[in-house]
Structures are given as C-alpha cells and as structure tokens.
C-alpha positions in Angstrom: 100.8 196.9 18.3 101.7 194.5 15.5 100.0 193.2 12.6 99.5 189.9 14.3 97.9 191.6 17.6 95.8 193.6 15.6 93.9 190.7 13.6 93.3 188.7 17.2 92.1 192.0 18.4 89.5 192.5 15.3 88.6 188.4 14.9 87.9 188.9 19.2 85.4 190.9 18.5 84.1 189.7 14.8 83.7 186.0 15.6 81.1 186.5 18.6 79.0 188.8 16.5 79.0 186.2 13.9 78.1 183.7 16.2 75.1 185.8 17.3 74.0 186.4 14.0 73.6 183.0 13.2 71.7 182.3 16.7 69.5 184.6 16.2 68.6 183.2 12.3 68.0 179.7 14.1 65.3 181.4 16.2 63.4 182.9 13.3 63.8 180.1 11.3 62.3 177.5 14.3 58.9 180.3 14.6 58.4 180.0 11.4 58.1 176.3 11.0 55.0 174.3 11.6 55.7 172.2 15.2 52.2 170.6 15.6 52.4 167.1 15.5 49.4 165.5 13.1 48.6 162.1 13.3 48.9 159.9 10.3 44.9 158.8 10.2 41.9 160.0 9.0 39.4 160.7 12.0 36.6 157.8 11.4 40.0 155.6 10.8 40.7 156.7 14.6 37.0 155.8 15.8 37.0 152.9 14.3 40.6 151.5 15.1 39.1 152.3 18.7 35.8 150.5 18.7 37.5 147.0 18.2 41.1 145.6 18.4 42.3 144.9 14.9 45.4 144.0 12.8 46.9 146.0 10.1 48.5 143.7 7.5 48.4 140.3 9.0 50.8 137.9 7.3 50.4 134.1 8.0 52.6 131.4 6.2 53.1 127.8 7.4 54.1 124.2 5.3 51.8 121.1 5.2 53.0 117.9 6.1 53.6 117.3 2.3 55.4 120.2 1.7 52.9 122.3 0.2 53.9 126.4 0.9 51.0 128.5 2.2 50.9 132.5 2.8 47.9 134.4 3.8 47.9 138.1 3.4 44.7 140.7 4.7 44.5 144.5 4.7 42.8 144.2 8.5 42.0 141.3 10.9 39.8 141.5 14.1 40.1 138.2 16.6 37.7 136.3 17.5 36.2 135.7 20.8 35.2 132.5 22.7 31.7 132.4 20.4 32.8 134.7 17.3 35.5 133.4 14.7 38.3 135.3 13.9 37.3 138.1 10.8 39.3 139.7 8.0 38.9 141.6 5.0 40.9 141.7 1.6 42.0 137.9 1.8 44.8 136.6 -0.3 46.3 133.6 -0.3 49.0 132.6 -2.3 49.5 128.2 -2.1 52.9 127.0 -4.0 51.9 123.2 -4.2 55.2 120.4 -3.7 54.8 118.9 -7.0 55.6 122.7 -8.9 51.9 124.2 -9.2 50.3 127.5 -7.7 47.0 128.4 -6.8 45.7 131.9 -5.7 42.7 132.5 -3.9 41.2 136.1 -3.0 38.0 137.4 -1.3 36.3 140.3 -0.2 36.4 138.9 3.2 36.7 135.8 5.6 36.3 134.0 8.9 38.9 131.6 10.5 37.2 129.0 13.1 40.7 127.2 14.5 38.4 124.7 16.6 36.9 123.6 13.9 40.1 123.5 10.9 38.3 125.6 8.7 39.2 129.5 6.8 36.2 130.7 5.6 36.6 133.1 2.0 33.6 135.1 1.5 32.5 137.7 -1.1 33.9 137.1 -4.7 35.9 134.3 -4.4 38.6 134.1 -7.1 40.6 131.3 -7.3 43.6 131.0 -10.1 45.4 128.6 -10.7 49.1 128.4 -12.7 47.5 126.5 -16.1 45.0 130.0 -16.8 41.9 129.0 -15.1 39.9 131.0 -13.2 37.2 130.1 -10.7 34.9 132.2 -9.1 32.1 131.9 -6.7 30.9 133.5 -3.3 31.9 131.2 -0.6 34.7 128.5 -0.4 35.3 126.9 2.8 39.4 125.2 3.6 40.9 123.4 6.0 43.7 125.0 8.2 45.5 121.5 8.3 45.7 120.7 4.7 45.4 121.6 0.9 41.4 121.1 0.9 38.6 123.1 0.0 35.3 123.2 -0.9 32.3 125.5 -2.6 29.0 124.6 -1.3 27.3 126.9 -4.1 27.2 128.0 -7.6 30.8 128.1 -9.2 32.0 129.7 -12.6 35.4 128.6 -14.3 36.8 130.4 -16.9 39.7 128.7 -18.5 42.1 127.9 -21.7 39.3 125.3 -23.6 36.1 127.7 -22.5 33.6 128.3 -19.6 32.2 126.0 -16.9 29.4 126.6 -14.5 28.5 124.0 -11.7 26.4 124.1 -8.5 29.4 122.8 -6.6 32.9 122.4 -6.5 35.5 120.7 -4.3 39.2 121.2 -4.2 41.3 118.1 -2.7 43.9 115.4 -3.6 42.9 111.8 -4.1 45.9 110.0 -2.7 47.8 110.8 0.2 50.4 113.8 -1.3 48.9 113.1 -4.6 48.3 115.9 -7.4 45.3 118.3 -6.6 42.1 118.2 -8.4 38.9 120.4 -8.7 35.9 118.6 -8.8 32.8 120.0 -10.6 29.3 119.1 -9.2 25.3 119.1 -9.3 24.5 120.3 -13.0 27.8 120.9 -14.6 27.2 123.2 -18.1 30.8 123.2 -20.1 30.6 125.8 -23.3 34.0 124.7 -25.4 35.1 127.6 -26.9 38.1 126.0 -29.6 39.5 129.3 -30.6 40.9 129.3 -26.5 42.7 125.9 -26.8 44.0 126.6 -30.4 45.4 129.4 -28.5 
C-alpha cells in the first residue's frame, strides 16, 4: 500500500471520530445553558397591564392651520371610554411655533377629551419658553385644535426679570396667526430682580 492510500485510510477513521467529538461537546454545552425563558417585566407590571388596556410610550404629532408644530409624548396612556377621558402619565408636549418660538409643557399626568377639544395637563405642570421663562401651576387646560391654554388656579413664573405670581394665566394669540402671549390675571405680583435682568 502506497503512502496516499495509507493517508486516505487513516483519514477515514480520524474524521468520523473528530465529528463525534464535536457533536458530544455541543450536547454538553447545551445542557449547561439556562433555556428557561424569562419575561422582561416585574410581576406587578404584568398585573397592571392585565387589569386594563394601555399604550406604552405613546407619541402624537401634528401641525396647526397656522403652521405651528406640536409633539406630545407620555410614558403610559390608557384609552378613554364613552363616559371617561383618555388619561396619560408623564406628559411632555413640545410646541414649535411658526414664528420660531418654542414652548415645552410637562406634567405628572393628563386627560384628553376629544369631543370637548380639551387636553388637560395635571399635577406639577411646568411651561418653559424659549426666552427662559418657567411657569409652574397645578392644572393647564389646552385646546386640541389650536394653540391656546388657560390655568384656572395660581401660577408662578420665574424669568429673566424676576419672579411673578398670579391667580390665573392665559396662553393665546391676540390675532389669527399672531405671536403667542402669556396673560397673567387676578392678583399679579412681580418681584423684580435687577441682577437677573443684567445677566
């Protein structure tokens, strides 16, 4: 038998043995792995999801007739029914005005009543304008079809000129497509800080 034939005979024995060795190691490795599937939610989260319908991380965006862009996000939203409004938690609304301005609204929760054209921001409401004015209140009712809102309760505003307190506030445009204004009413008190205005 020549050298080539001896090599072929040797490989006929060696290669099947090597294949068996590889297969046995695969089975050994697969036994040591944890094959139990885990659900990426805590038990209380599963219970909450099973109790009612909800949407995680909802996102809504649109444009008004005047060209203002509105984008609203939340952590969780629950659809409303015939007698109850849709509710959401951790609401954030970003409004990019057609004239270049920008407003950011944040609140702990909110409600949407489409038939009444109202979106309510509830709990630790914060409105931040592009010029650095930060307004805080407990409730802000905004229209869905355009950019206007009002806070029926006390508000506090901190801005470049100082601190302002008022009983109510309105957010609106005086003319169709005009600039957005914040109107403070009912016992307005301004504490002027000249150091802030100089910065």
